[in-house]
C-alpha positions as CSV (number, residue, x, y, z in Angstrom):
1,M,-5.8,-15.8,20.6
2,D,-8.4,-14.4,23.0
3,A,-6.8,-13.2,26.3
4,G,-9.8,-14.4,28.5
5,G,-12.4,-12.5,26.7
6,R,-10.4,-9.3,26.2
7,G,-10.1,-9.8,22.6
8,S,-6.5,-9.8,21.2
9,R,-4.0,-7.5,20.1
10,E,-4.4,-7.9,16.2
11,G,-8.2,-7.7,16.7
12,W,-7.9,-4.3,18.3
13,L,-6.1,-3.3,15.3
14,E,-7.8,-4.9,12.8
15,A,-10.8,-2.7,14.4
16,G,-8.7,0.4,14.2
17,R,-7.4,-0.1,11.1
18,Q,-11.5,-0.8,9.6
19,A,-12.4,2.5,11.8
20,L,-9.7,4.7,10.2
21,I,-10.6,3.4,7.1
22,E,-14.3,3.9,7.2
23,G,-14.3,7.5,9.3
24,G,-10.6,8.8,9.7
25,V,-8.8,9.2,12.4
26,D,-11.1,11.0,14.6
27,A,-13.1,7.3,14.3
28,V,-10.2,5.9,16.0
29,R,-11.5,5.6,19.2
30,I,-11.3,3.1,22.5
31,L,-15.3,3.1,23.7
32,P,-16.4,2.6,19.9
33,L,-13.5,0.1,19.2
34,A,-15.2,-1.8,22.2
35,R,-18.4,-1.8,21.2
36,R,-17.8,-2.7,17.6
37,L,-15.5,-5.9,19.0
38,R,-18.4,-6.2,21.6
39,L,-15.5,-6.3,24.5
40,S,-15.2,-3.6,27.7
41,R,-13.4,-0.6,27.5
42,T,-10.6,-1.7,29.9
43,S,-9.9,-4.7,27.8
44,F,-7.8,-2.5,25.2
45,Y,-5.3,-1.0,27.9
46,W,-4.0,-4.7,28.6
47,F,-2.5,-4.3,24.7
48,F,-1.9,-0.8,24.2
49,D,-1.1,1.8,26.9
50,D,-3.3,4.7,25.8
51,R,-5.0,5.7,22.1
52,E,-1.5,7.2,21.0
53,A,-0.2,3.6,21.0
54,L,-2.6,2.1,19.1
55,L,-2.4,5.3,16.2
56,A,1.3,4.0,16.5
57,A,1.0,0.8,15.7
58,L,-1.7,1.4,12.8
59,L,1.1,3.5,11.4
60,A,3.4,1.0,11.9
61,G,1.2,-1.4,10.4
62,W,0.6,0.8,7.4
63,E,4.2,0.4,6.2
64,D,3.5,-3.1,6.4
65,R,0.8,-3.2,4.1
66,T,1.5,-0.6,1.8
67,T,6.0,0.4,1.8
68,R,7.4,-2.5,2.4
69,P,5.3,-4.7,-0.3
70,L,6.1,-2.3,-3.0
71,I,10.3,-2.1,-1.9
72,Q,9.9,-6.0,-2.1
73,A,8.8,-5.8,-5.6
74,T,11.3,-3.6,-6.8
75,T,14.0,-6.0,-6.3
76,R,12.0,-9.3,-7.7
77,Y,13.4,-11.3,-10.0
78,A,12.7,-10.5,-13.3
79,V,14.5,-11.3,-16.8
80,T,13.8,-7.9,-18.3
81,G,13.1,-4.2,-17.5
82,T,9.2,-4.7,-18.5
83,E,8.9,-7.8,-16.3
84,A,10.4,-5.6,-13.5
85,M,8.0,-3.0,-14.1
86,L,5.1,-5.2,-13.7
87,N,6.5,-6.5,-10.8
88,V,6.0,-3.3,-9.3
89,L,2.2,-2.8,-10.9
90,A,1.4,-6.0,-9.6
91,A,2.1,-4.9,-5.7
92,F,-0.2,-2.1,-6.4
93,L,-2.9,-4.5,-8.0
94,A,-2.8,-8.2,-6.8
95,P,-5.4,-9.2,-3.9
96,G,-3.4,-8.8,-0.5
97,A,-0.5,-6.7,-2.3
98,F,-0.4,-3.0,-1.2
99,D,-3.4,-1.8,1.2
100,A,-5.0,0.8,-1.1
101,R,-7.7,2.0,1.4
102,L,-5.4,2.3,4.1
103,E,-3.0,4.3,2.3
104,F,-5.5,7.1,1.7
105,A,-7.0,6.9,4.8
106,V,-3.3,7.7,6.4
107,R,-2.7,10.5,3.5
108,S,-6.0,12.1,4.6
109,W,-5.0,11.8,8.0
110,A,-1.6,13.4,7.4
111,L,-3.6,16.5,6.1
112,Q,-4.7,17.1,9.8
113,D,-1.5,15.8,11.7
114,G,2.1,17.0,10.7
115,A,4.0,14.0,12.4
116,V,2.1,11.8,9.9
117,A,2.6,14.1,7.2
118,A,6.6,13.7,7.6
119,R,6.0,10.1,7.9
120,V,4.3,9.9,4.8
121,A,6.9,12.2,3.4
122,D,9.8,10.0,4.4
123,A,7.3,6.6,2.6
124,D,7.4,8.4,-0.2
125,A,10.9,9.3,-0.5
126,R,12.1,5.8,0.3
127,R,9.1,4.4,-2.3
128,L,10.6,6.6,-5.0
129,A,14.3,5.9,-4.3
130,A,13.7,2.3,-4.7
131,L,11.7,2.6,-8.0
132,T,14.5,4.7,-9.0
133,A,17.5,2.2,-8.1
134,M,15.0,-0.4,-9.7
135,L,15.1,1.7,-13.1
136,A,18.9,2.4,-12.7
137,A,19.8,-0.9,-12.3
138,W,17.4,-1.5,-16.0
139,G,19.8,0.9,-17.6
140,H,18.3,4.4,-17.3
141,P,20.6,7.0,-16.9
142,P,19.9,8.4,-13.5
143,A,18.1,11.5,-14.0
144,E,15.7,9.7,-16.2
145,A,15.6,6.9,-14.2
146,D,14.2,9.8,-11.6
147,I,11.8,11.1,-13.6
148,R,10.5,7.5,-14.6
149,A,10.1,6.7,-11.4
150,R,8.1,9.5,-10.6
151,T,5.8,8.9,-13.4
152,V,5.2,5.4,-12.0
153,Y,4.4,6.1,-8.6
154,L,2.8,9.8,-9.0
155,V,0.1,7.8,-11.2
156,Q,-0.1,4.9,-9.0
157,I,-0.9,7.4,-6.1
158,G,-2.9,9.4,-8.2
159,Y,-5.2,6.1,-8.3
160,I,-5.6,6.0,-4.7
161,S,-5.8,9.7,-4.2
162,M,-8.8,10.7,-6.8
163,Q,-10.1,6.9,-5.5
164,A,-10.5,5.9,-9.4
165,Q,-13.3,3.6,-10.2
166,E,-11.6,1.7,-13.1
167,D,-12.5,-1.8,-13.2
168,L,-9.9,-4.6,-13.7
169,P,-10.5,-5.6,-17.3
170,T,-10.7,-1.8,-18.0
171,R,-7.2,-1.2,-15.7
172,L,-5.8,-4.4,-17.7
173,S,-6.0,-3.1,-21.1
174,R,-4.2,0.1,-20.0
175,I,-1.3,-1.8,-18.7
176,P,1.2,-2.7,-21.8
177,T,0.8,0.7,-22.9
178,Y,1.3,2.4,-18.8
179,V,4.4,-0.1,-18.9
180,T,5.6,1.2,-22.4
181,I,5.8,4.8,-21.4
182,Y,7.3,4.0,-18.2
183,T,10.1,2.0,-19.1
184,G,10.0,2.7,-23.1
185,Q,9.6,-0.6,-24.2
186,P,6.2,-2.6,-24.4
187,P,6.1,-6.1,-22.4
188,D,5.7,-9.0,-24.7
189,P,2.5,-11.3,-23.9
190,A,4.2,-14.3,-21.8
191,E,5.2,-11.4,-19.5
192,M,1.7,-10.2,-19.6
193,A,0.2,-13.8,-19.3
194,R,2.0,-14.0,-16.2
195,F,1.5,-10.6,-15.0
196,E,-2.6,-11.2,-15.4
197,A,-2.1,-15.2,-14.0
198,G,-0.6,-13.2,-10.5
199,L,-3.6,-11.3,-9.8
200,M,-5.9,-14.1,-9.8
201,P,-7.3,-14.5,-6.0
202,P,-6.0,-17.5,-4.1
203,G,-7.9,-20.8,-5.2
204,G,-9.5,-18.4,-8.6
């Protein structure tokens, strides 16, 4: 809601997210954001005490848009281990799920800020723990579950960190082999059909 011409907290946050994605943390400055929103600089202070408060909110939003959907995917209902893995891959690929552009921006930010680097390392550990627990629940011994989880995670983060350009049909053609590597079993055609249907945008 617009607070009497001052914009909204979410509006300032979204402007901050876009600035972070487009120009890095140094681009997240109050005056340029105000210009982007066509609001006065003082409007910012109705919603945030200072720039550091905005940066803290952006980090919290990053967790909500990346770590939370990934961890939730590891506990989503599945009949088989391969379907469980497809749930995880869908978290990275489905529209509106894992925010890859924001993930890249925060990892870049972490290279110049030790506190952010620690936050990213903590998120990495929690994501890996969730993946490991999922694989262990499907019968993989602990050490093997850990290695398989790392294989899954490092490949997916590698796609993001390298900003790999791969169209969706190509990516989908590789998914069955990825799942086989990650779980030791190939997904069946019905599982792949459900997976691909879940990647369609709403109304698509």
